[in-house]
C-alpha positions, -999 to 999 in steps of 0.1 A, spaced: -55 579 -570 -92 563 -574 -100 533 -594 -132 513 -602 -134 476 -608 -162 461 -627 -167 426 -622 -192 399 -631 -213 379 -611 -189 347 -616 -163 364 -604 -177 373 -569 -156 344 -554 -125 365 -563 -137 395 -545 -147 372 -515 -112 362 -513 -97 399 -512 -123 409 -485 -108 378 -465 -73 386 -470 -79 424 -463 -95 413 -430 -68 388 -420 -41 414 -431 -57 441 -414 -53 462 -449 -77 478 -473 -90 459 -502 -73 482 -526 -40 474 -507 -44 438 -509 -53 439 -548 -22 465 -553 1 439 -535 -16 410 -557 -7 428 -589 27 437 -576 36 402 -569 22 393 -603 42 418 -623 75 413 -602 76 378 -601 107 363 -615 124 395 -620 160 406 -611 170 431 -587 180 455 -613 150 451 -630 127 456 -599 149 488 -591 143 503 -626 106 496 -625 105 514 -593 123 544 -608 147 539 -586 178 538 -610 183 536 -649 184 505 -668 224 521 -676 233 521 -641 221 485 -636 241 477 -668 270 493 -653 268 476 -618 265 442 -637 295 449 -659 317 457 -622 301 427 -611 314 404 -638 349 423 -645 358 419 -607 344 385 -605 330 394 -570 307 377 -549 291 413 -541 255 416 -548 243 439 -576 222 459 -549 254 462 -528 272 476 -558 247 501 -568 244 510 -532 281 518 -529 282 537 -562 253 558 -550 230 548 -579 202 538 -555 192 547 -520 189 520 -493 155 527 -489 147 518 -525 171 485 -521 152 475 -491 118 479 -509 129 461 -541 146 432 -520 111 430 -502 91 430 -534 118 402 -546 112 381 -518 74 382 -519 73 376 -554 93 345 -548 74 329 -522 
């Protein structure tokens, strides 16, 4: 995918910040921009919402997991319930947890 960003001269300081961050993290500028956008859109979301956004599961399956969590009054985390039921893959849960952790920092 290719993306072009147009900006005005007054926004140059933001471009400079992205370039510095890319150098520090040894990432491409586009990777830095996408991680910033991801953090913005996923901030304060719950794990079920993030998993749904990723396309890793459906809202119905998240709702089913939440019902089980509530009915059984368990301390099990929703992600673990969804994983045990086979509604998500471990790699997707790990990615969602990483996104959630980054967004809350």
